[in-house]
BABA-842614 format. One record per atom (N, C-alpha, C, O, CB): x, z, y; residue in one letter. Coordinates in Angstrom, 2 decimals, decimal comma, always signed. Glycine has a CB too. Layout:
<sites>
x / z / y / code
X / Z / Y / A
...
</sites>
This chain:
<sites>
x / z / y / code
+31,00 / +24,53 / +40,48 / M
+30,42 / +23,91 / +39,49 / M
+30,44 / +22,44 / +40,73 / M
+30,45 / +22,52 / +41,96 / M
+28,78 / +24,77 / +38,76 / M
+30,43 / +21,08 / +39,80 / L
+30,42 / +19,83 / +40,42 / L
+29,16 / +19,34 / +40,25 / L
+28,77 / +19,19 / +39,10 / L
+31,38 / +18,93 / +39,94 / L
+28,32 / +19,01 / +41,31 / V
+26,76 / +18,77 / +41,59 / V
+27,06 / +17,04 / +42,02 / V
+28,02 / +16,66 / +42,69 / V
+25,94 / +20,01 / +43,13 / V
+26,05 / +16,20 / +41,50 / R
+25,99 / +14,94 / +41,76 / R
+24,17 / +14,96 / +42,74 / R
+23,08 / +15,39 / +42,37 / R
+26,23 / +13,97 / +40,05 / R
+24,54 / +14,35 / +43,90 / R
+23,14 / +14,48 / +44,49 / R
+22,24 / +13,61 / +43,95 / R
+22,69 / +12,51 / +43,62 / R
+23,08 / +14,27 / +45,90 / R
+20,88 / +13,87 / +43,74 / I
+19,85 / +13,00 / +43,27 / I
+19,19 / +12,45 / +44,38 / I
+18,67 / +13,27 / +45,13 / I
+18,92 / +13,64 / +42,39 / I
+19,06 / +11,15 / +44,68 / E
+18,60 / +10,60 / +46,18 / E
+17,13 / +10,69 / +46,31 / E
+16,55 / +10,53 / +45,24 / E
+19,02 / +9,00 / +46,48 / E
+16,41 / +10,89 / +47,32 / A
+15,00 / +11,09 / +47,53 / A
+14,46 / +9,77 / +47,47 / A
+15,12 / +8,73 / +47,43 / A
+14,65 / +11,78 / +48,83 / A
+13,07 / +9,90 / +47,45 / E
+12,59 / +8,29 / +47,15 / E
+12,64 / +7,71 / +48,61 / E
+12,82 / +8,38 / +49,63 / E
+10,83 / +8,09 / +46,40 / E
+12,48 / +6,58 / +48,56 / E
+12,48 / +5,65 / +49,77 / E
+11,34 / +5,43 / +50,43 / E
+11,37 / +4,88 / +51,54 / E
+12,89 / +4,44 / +49,47 / E
+10,05 / +5,87 / +49,77 / K
+8,72 / +5,67 / +50,44 / K
+8,06 / +7,32 / +50,39 / K
+8,44 / +8,24 / +49,67 / K
+7,68 / +4,37 / +49,50 / K
+7,10 / +7,33 / +51,26 / T
+6,24 / +8,43 / +51,30 / T
+5,11 / +8,18 / +50,38 / T
+4,87 / +7,04 / +50,00 / T
+5,79 / +8,69 / +52,67 / T
+4,29 / +9,40 / +49,95 / A
+3,07 / +9,22 / +49,16 / A
+2,19 / +8,25 / +49,53 / A
+1,29 / +7,85 / +48,80 / A
+2,37 / +10,31 / +49,11 / A
+2,43 / +7,82 / +50,70 / G
+1,42 / +7,09 / +51,39 / G
+1,81 / +5,67 / +51,46 / G
+1,09 / +4,82 / +51,98 / G
+1,17 / +7,64 / +52,74 / G
+2,93 / +5,46 / +50,94 / G
+3,79 / +3,95 / +51,23 / G
+4,57 / +3,81 / +52,18 / G
+5,30 / +2,82 / +52,21 / G
+3,05 / +2,84 / +51,50 / G
+4,57 / +4,69 / +53,08 / I
+5,35 / +4,23 / +54,09 / I
+7,05 / +4,30 / +53,88 / I
+7,66 / +5,35 / +53,72 / I
+4,90 / +5,01 / +55,26 / I
+7,55 / +3,17 / +53,92 / I
+9,15 / +3,17 / +53,73 / I
+9,90 / +4,12 / +54,91 / I
+9,51 / +4,07 / +56,08 / I
+9,76 / +1,48 / +53,86 / I
+10,89 / +4,90 / +54,55 / I
+11,30 / +5,66 / +55,09 / I
+13,04 / +5,22 / +55,77 / I
+14,02 / +5,24 / +55,02 / I
+11,03 / +6,71 / +54,15 / I
+13,14 / +4,95 / +56,89 / P
+14,53 / +4,10 / +56,90 / P
+15,71 / +4,96 / +57,01 / P
+15,61 / +6,13 / +57,36 / P
+14,62 / +3,07 / +58,12 / P
+17,03 / +4,30 / +56,66 / D
+18,18 / +5,34 / +56,47 / D
+18,66 / +6,23 / +57,35 / D
+19,43 / +7,13 / +57,02 / D
+19,20 / +4,81 / +56,20 / D
+18,15 / +6,02 / +58,78 / T
+18,60 / +6,61 / +59,62 / T
+17,76 / +7,99 / +59,94 / T
+18,23 / +8,83 / +60,70 / T
+18,74 / +5,70 / +60,56 / T
+16,33 / +8,17 / +59,23 / A
+15,54 / +9,31 / +59,18 / A
+15,52 / +10,01 / +58,14 / A
+14,84 / +11,03 / +58,06 / A
+14,43 / +9,10 / +59,39 / A
+16,25 / +9,57 / +57,20 / K
+16,53 / +10,22 / +55,74 / K
+17,46 / +11,25 / +55,97 / K
+18,50 / +11,07 / +56,60 / K
+17,14 / +9,20 / +54,60 / K
+17,05 / +12,54 / +55,39 / E
+17,86 / +13,77 / +55,38 / E
+18,58 / +13,70 / +54,04 / E
+18,07 / +12,98 / +53,18 / E
+16,98 / +15,13 / +55,55 / E
+19,68 / +14,37 / +53,76 / K
+20,24 / +14,52 / +52,70 / K
+19,58 / +15,62 / +51,45 / K
+19,10 / +16,75 / +51,59 / K
+21,48 / +14,83 / +53,19 / K
+19,76 / +14,80 / +50,20 / P
+18,73 / +15,31 / +49,38 / P
+19,18 / +16,81 / +49,04 / P
+20,34 / +17,11 / +49,32 / P
+18,51 / +14,37 / +48,06 / P
+18,44 / +17,65 / +48,52 / M
+18,86 / +19,10 / +48,30 / M
+18,69 / +19,44 / +46,88 / M
+18,52 / +20,60 / +46,50 / M
+18,04 / +20,10 / +49,17 / M
+18,74 / +18,33 / +46,04 / E
+18,21 / +18,36 / +44,76 / E
+19,40 / +17,75 / +44,05 / E
+19,94 / +16,86 / +44,71 / E
+16,79 / +17,61 / +44,58 / E
+19,91 / +17,98 / +42,93 / G
+21,19 / +17,21 / +42,15 / G
+21,07 / +17,77 / +40,78 / G
+20,17 / +18,52 / +40,39 / G
+22,86 / +17,56 / +42,81 / G
+22,15 / +17,28 / +40,04 / E
+22,39 / +17,28 / +38,61 / E
+23,66 / +17,90 / +38,57 / E
+24,62 / +17,41 / +39,16 / E
+22,36 / +15,88 / +37,90 / E
+23,74 / +19,01 / +37,89 / V
+24,95 / +19,48 / +37,60 / V
+25,84 / +18,65 / +36,56 / V
+25,35 / +18,23 / +35,51 / V
+24,74 / +20,78 / +37,17 / V
+27,10 / +18,44 / +36,87 / V
+27,65 / +17,74 / +36,50 / V
+28,87 / +18,40 / +35,46 / V
+29,11 / +18,04 / +34,31 / V
+27,88 / +17,06 / +37,55 / V
+29,43 / +19,28 / +36,11 / A
+30,29 / +20,39 / +35,56 / A
+30,28 / +21,71 / +35,99 / A
+29,81 / +22,06 / +37,08 / A
+31,49 / +20,10 / +35,69 / A
+30,80 / +22,48 / +35,13 / V
+30,41 / +24,10 / +35,28 / V
+31,78 / +24,55 / +34,94 / V
+32,34 / +24,00 / +33,99 / V
+29,07 / +24,83 / +34,15 / V
+32,48 / +25,63 / +35,71 / G
+33,88 / +26,30 / +35,13 / G
+33,41 / +27,48 / +34,49 / G
+32,21 / +27,74 / +34,43 / G
+35,09 / +26,72 / +36,30 / G
+34,46 / +28,34 / +33,91 / P
+34,21 / +29,19 / +33,01 / P
+33,47 / +30,24 / +33,59 / P
+32,97 / +30,94 / +32,71 / P
+35,31 / +29,58 / +32,39 / P
+33,25 / +30,57 / +34,57 / G
+32,42 / +31,85 / +35,34 / G
+33,23 / +32,24 / +36,77 / G
+34,17 / +31,58 / +37,22 / G
+32,39 / +33,43 / +34,22 / G
+32,77 / +33,20 / +37,25 / A
+33,16 / +34,17 / +38,42 / A
+33,66 / +35,65 / +37,87 / A
+33,29 / +36,15 / +36,81 / A
+31,78 / +34,38 / +39,43 / A
+34,49 / +36,17 / +38,72 / R
+34,92 / +37,62 / +38,12 / R
+33,71 / +38,25 / +39,22 / R
+33,19 / +37,71 / +40,19 / R
+36,96 / +38,26 / +38,36 / R
+33,48 / +39,75 / +38,57 / D
+32,76 / +40,56 / +39,47 / D
+33,70 / +41,27 / +39,72 / D
+34,89 / +41,05 / +39,52 / D
+31,58 / +41,23 / +39,12 / D
+33,00 / +42,50 / +40,32 / D
+33,78 / +43,33 / +41,11 / D
+34,86 / +44,12 / +40,52 / D
+35,87 / +44,44 / +41,15 / D
+32,99 / +44,13 / +41,72 / D
+34,58 / +44,48 / +39,05 / S
+35,34 / +45,03 / +38,49 / S
+36,58 / +44,07 / +37,60 / S
+37,47 / +44,38 / +36,81 / S
+34,49 / +45,84 / +37,83 / S
+36,22 / +43,07 / +38,07 / G
+37,19 / +42,12 / +37,14 / G
+36,72 / +41,40 / +36,41 / G
+37,34 / +40,34 / +36,34 / G
+38,00 / +42,64 / +36,35 / G
+35,61 / +41,49 / +35,60 / K
+35,03 / +41,04 / +34,09 / K
+34,77 / +39,64 / +34,77 / K
+34,53 / +39,40 / +35,95 / K
+33,43 / +42,00 / +33,27 / K
+34,89 / +38,81 / +33,74 / L
+34,31 / +37,43 / +33,77 / L
+33,01 / +36,90 / +33,45 / L
+32,80 / +36,53 / +32,29 / L
+34,95 / +36,80 / +33,10 / L
+31,97 / +36,80 / +34,47 / V
+30,72 / +36,67 / +34,43 / V
+30,23 / +35,00 / +33,98 / V
+30,44 / +34,12 / +34,81 / V
+30,28 / +37,18 / +35,84 / V
+29,73 / +34,73 / +32,96 / E
+29,57 / +33,25 / +32,56 / E
+28,52 / +32,85 / +33,71 / E
+27,94 / +33,69 / +34,40 / E
+28,97 / +32,99 / +30,84 / E
+28,37 / +31,71 / +33,81 / P
+27,46 / +30,85 / +34,70 / P
+26,19 / +30,85 / +34,07 / P
+26,11 / +30,62 / +32,86 / P
+27,94 / +29,36 / +34,91 / P
+24,96 / +31,14 / +34,91 / A
+23,61 / +30,67 / +34,16 / A
+23,39 / +29,21 / +34,03 / A
+22,50 / +28,77 / +33,29 / A
+22,35 / +31,18 / +34,90 / A
+24,08 / +28,51 / +34,65 / V
+23,59 / +26,91 / +34,94 / V
+24,52 / +26,45 / +33,77 / V
+25,43 / +27,11 / +33,28 / V
+23,98 / +26,08 / +36,74 / V
+24,11 / +25,18 / +33,41 / K
+25,11 / +24,59 / +32,52 / K
+24,92 / +22,82 / +32,87 / K
+23,86 / +22,29 / +33,20 / K
+24,74 / +25,11 / +30,73 / K
+26,14 / +22,17 / +32,70 / A
+26,10 / +20,90 / +32,73 / A
+24,53 / +19,97 / +32,31 / A
+23,86 / +20,05 / +31,28 / A
+27,25 / +20,64 / +31,84 / A
+24,35 / +19,30 / +33,29 / G
+23,06 / +18,58 / +32,61 / G
+21,77 / +19,03 / +33,39 / G
+20,82 / +18,25 / +33,51 / G
+22,87 / +19,03 / +30,93 / G
+21,74 / +20,32 / +33,92 / D
+20,53 / +20,79 / +34,67 / D
+20,36 / +20,49 / +36,00 / D
+21,36 / +20,50 / +36,72 / D
+20,43 / +22,07 / +34,64 / D
+19,18 / +20,20 / +36,52 / R
+18,75 / +19,97 / +37,75 / R
+18,71 / +21,42 / +38,72 / R
+18,14 / +22,48 / +38,43 / R
+17,35 / +19,26 / +37,56 / R
+19,35 / +21,17 / +39,71 / A
+19,59 / +22,40 / +40,64 / A
+18,68 / +21,95 / +42,34 / A
+18,55 / +20,87 / +42,92 / A
+21,70 / +22,60 / +40,84 / A
+18,30 / +23,08 / +42,61 / L
+18,07 / +22,93 / +43,86 / L
+18,68 / +23,81 / +44,82 / L
+18,79 / +25,03 / +44,67 / L
+16,89 / +22,95 / +43,98 / L
+19,19 / +22,96 / +46,12 / F
+20,23 / +23,85 / +46,78 / F
+20,01 / +23,84 / +48,24 / F
+19,02 / +23,26 / +48,68 / F
+21,69 / +23,40 / +46,47 / F
+20,86 / +24,43 / +49,06 / G
+20,56 / +24,36 / +50,67 / G
+21,21 / +23,14 / +51,01 / G
+22,12 / +22,61 / +50,38 / G
+21,16 / +25,65 / +51,64 / G
+20,55 / +22,66 / +52,28 / K
+20,90 / +21,27 / +52,97 / K
+22,51 / +21,38 / +53,16 / K
+23,21 / +20,37 / +53,03 / K
+20,02 / +21,02 / +54,58 / K
+23,05 / +22,61 / +53,47 / W
+24,28 / +22,48 / +53,80 / W
+25,60 / +23,29 / +52,93 / W
+26,75 / +23,50 / +53,31 / W
+24,17 / +22,85 / +55,14 / W
+24,96 / +23,64 / +51,68 / S
+25,74 / +24,00 / +50,75 / S
+26,98 / +23,14 / +50,06 / S
+27,04 / +21,91 / +50,08 / S
+24,91 / +24,32 / +49,95 / S
+27,85 / +23,92 / +49,49 / G
+29,06 / +23,24 / +48,78 / G
+30,02 / +22,11 / +50,00 / G
+29,86 / +21,91 / +51,20 / G
+28,27 / +22,21 / +47,32 / G
+30,88 / +21,64 / +49,15 / T
+31,45 / +20,91 / +49,88 / T
+31,85 / +19,17 / +49,44 / T
+32,40 / +18,93 / +48,36 / T
+32,49 / +21,76 / +50,13 / T
+31,53 / +18,24 / +50,27 / E
+31,65 / +17,32 / +49,78 / E
+32,80 / +16,62 / +49,38 / E
+33,61 / +16,45 / +50,30 / E
+31,12 / +16,87 / +50,29 / E
+33,14 / +16,15 / +48,20 / V
+34,24 / +15,50 / +47,50 / V
+33,97 / +14,14 / +47,06 / V
+32,84 / +13,87 / +46,66 / V
+34,61 / +16,26 / +46,36 / V
+34,86 / +13,25 / +47,09 / R
+35,10 / +11,84 / +46,40 / R
+35,71 / +11,72 / +45,61 / R
+36,94 / +11,69 / +45,72 / R
+35,51 / +10,96 / +46,91 / R
+34,93 / +11,59 / +44,27 / I
+35,96 / +11,53 / +43,02 / I
+35,68 / +10,20 / +42,30 / I
+34,60 / +10,04 / +41,73 / I
+35,74 / +12,85 / +41,89 / I
+36,64 / +9,21 / +42,32 / D
+36,50 / +8,01 / +41,41 / D
+35,33 / +7,06 / +42,13 / D
+34,54 / +6,29 / +41,57 / D
+36,05 / +8,52 / +39,77 / D
+35,49 / +7,40 / +43,69 / G
+34,33 / +6,54 / +44,14 / G
+32,87 / +7,22 / +44,46 / G
+32,11 / +6,83 / +45,35 / G
+34,13 / +5,53 / +43,04 / G
+32,67 / +8,10 / +43,73 / E
+31,62 / +8,64 / +43,74 / E
+31,45 / +9,90 / +44,57 / E
+32,43 / +10,63 / +44,50 / E
+31,37 / +8,77 / +42,58 / E
+30,53 / +10,33 / +45,30 / D
+30,36 / +11,54 / +46,08 / D
+29,53 / +12,51 / +45,48 / D
+28,33 / +12,38 / +45,24 / D
+29,84 / +11,27 / +47,32 / D
+30,31 / +13,60 / +45,21 / L
+30,20 / +14,77 / +44,63 / L
+29,90 / +15,96 / +45,53 / L
+30,14 / +15,74 / +46,71 / L
+31,31 / +14,94 / +43,93 / L
+29,39 / +17,28 / +45,22 / L
+29,61 / +18,37 / +45,90 / L
+30,45 / +19,62 / +44,94 / L
+30,31 / +19,93 / +43,76 / L
+28,18 / +18,77 / +46,42 / L
+30,99 / +19,95 / +45,58 / I
+31,48 / +21,28 / +44,63 / I
+30,97 / +22,51 / +45,29 / I
+31,20 / +22,73 / +46,48 / I
+33,22 / +21,48 / +44,49 / I
+30,27 / +23,32 / +44,55 / M
+29,67 / +24,41 / +45,24 / M
+29,66 / +25,71 / +44,35 / M
+30,06 / +25,57 / +43,19 / M
+28,25 / +24,02 / +45,66 / M
+29,25 / +26,95 / +44,77 / K
+29,12 / +28,28 / +43,74 / K
+28,03 / +28,41 / +43,30 / K
+27,06 / +27,92 / +43,86 / K
+29,37 / +29,59 / +44,22 / K
+27,94 / +29,07 / +42,25 / E
+26,62 / +29,16 / +41,60 / E
+25,57 / +30,11 / +42,26 / E
+24,43 / +30,27 / +41,84 / E
+26,82 / +29,61 / +40,18 / E
+26,22 / +30,86 / +43,61 / S
+25,26 / +31,29 / +44,48 / S
+24,36 / +30,49 / +45,38 / S
+23,27 / +30,83 / +45,84 / S
+25,84 / +32,00 / +45,16 / S
+25,13 / +29,16 / +45,58 / D
+24,19 / +28,07 / +46,19 / D
+23,09 / +27,81 / +45,89 / D
+22,19 / +27,56 / +46,69 / D
+24,52 / +27,05 / +46,16 / D
+22,98 / +27,83 / +44,32 / I
+21,93 / +27,32 / +43,64 / I
+20,71 / +28,02 / +44,11 / I
+20,83 / +29,23 / +44,32 / I
+22,14 / +27,43 / +42,22 / I
+19,63 / +27,50 / +44,30 / L
+18,39 / +28,11 / +44,79 / L
+17,36 / +28,16 / +43,58 / L
+16,51 / +29,04 / +43,58 / L
+17,81 / +27,26 / +46,03 / L
+17,41 / +27,36 / +42,71 / G
+16,54 / +27,47 / +41,84 / G
+17,12 / +26,09 / +40,49 / G
+17,94 / +25,22 / +40,79 / G
+14,94 / +27,30 / +42,75 / G
+16,65 / +26,18 / +39,44 / I
+16,81 / +24,97 / +38,69 / I
+15,55 / +24,50 / +38,24 / I
+14,69 / +25,36 / +38,08 / I
+17,68 / +25,13 / +37,58 / I
+15,24 / +23,22 / +37,99 / I
+14,18 / +22,81 / +38,05 / I
+14,13 / +21,97 / +36,29 / I
+14,83 / +21,07 / +35,85 / I
+14,07 / +21,94 / +39,52 / I
+13,06 / +22,69 / +35,70 / E
+12,45 / +22,49 / +34,28 / E
+11,77 / +21,26 / +34,17 / E
+11,00 / +20,99 / +35,10 / E
+11,46 / +23,58 / +33,88 / E
+11,88 / +20,43 / +33,22 / T
+11,04 / +19,38 / +32,98 / T
+9,82 / +19,55 / +32,34 / T
+9,71 / +20,62 / +31,73 / T
+11,63 / +18,55 / +32,35 / T
+8,75 / +18,71 / +32,29 / T
+7,63 / +19,13 / +31,49 / T
+8,07 / +19,53 / +29,52 / T
+7,81 / +20,47 / +28,77 / T
+6,45 / +17,64 / +31,73 / T
+8,69 / +18,46 / +29,39 / A
+9,06 / +18,76 / +28,20 / A
+10,03 / +19,98 / +27,75 / A
+10,02 / +20,20 / +26,54 / A
+9,52 / +17,69 / +27,87 / A
+10,84 / +20,77 / +28,53 / E
+11,34 / +21,87 / +28,47 / E
+10,46 / +22,99 / +28,15 / E
+10,51 / +23,76 / +27,20 / E
+11,93 / +22,01 / +29,49 / E
+9,40 / +22,92 / +29,46 / L
+8,72 / +24,03 / +29,62 / L
+7,58 / +24,14 / +28,20 / L
+6,99 / +25,16 / +27,85 / L
+8,03 / +23,93 / +31,17 / L
+7,51 / +22,82 / +27,56 / K
+6,55 / +22,80 / +26,33 / K
+7,32 / +23,46 / +25,17 / K
+6,80 / +24,13 / +24,28 / K
+6,08 / +21,23 / +25,90 / K
+8,55 / +23,19 / +25,30 / K
+9,57 / +23,56 / +23,95 / K
+9,59 / +25,42 / +24,14 / K
+9,55 / +26,20 / +23,19 / K
+11,65 / +22,62 / +24,18 / K
+9,65 / +25,77 / +25,35 / A
+9,77 / +26,94 / +25,44 / A
+8,73 / +27,70 / +25,43 / A
+8,91 / +28,91 / +25,61 / A
+10,34 / +27,13 / +26,26 / A
+7,33 / +27,17 / +25,20 / A
+6,36 / +28,17 / +25,10 / A
+5,92 / +28,39 / +23,59 / A
+5,07 / +29,24 / +23,32 / A
+5,19 / +27,79 / +26,00 / A
</sites>
């Protein structure tokens, strides 16, 4: 899958501005594209649970960084995804 990092806030909750040298890589991103899935041990194709447009949490060192059309993106496996963030509207719709 292809993931675009979502940049973290440049200020803390107290209003302190964080300089670029002190920032960590964001561990949240938007899924841009997803492949057809992966093969299990028996060779059967397993469809991904993640879809394009999902907001995902992943490990700090997950994936491989690539540059496509001047944009920095990550290529990663679905197993690198720690969780999917659902918006309030999605939660209300599911209820």
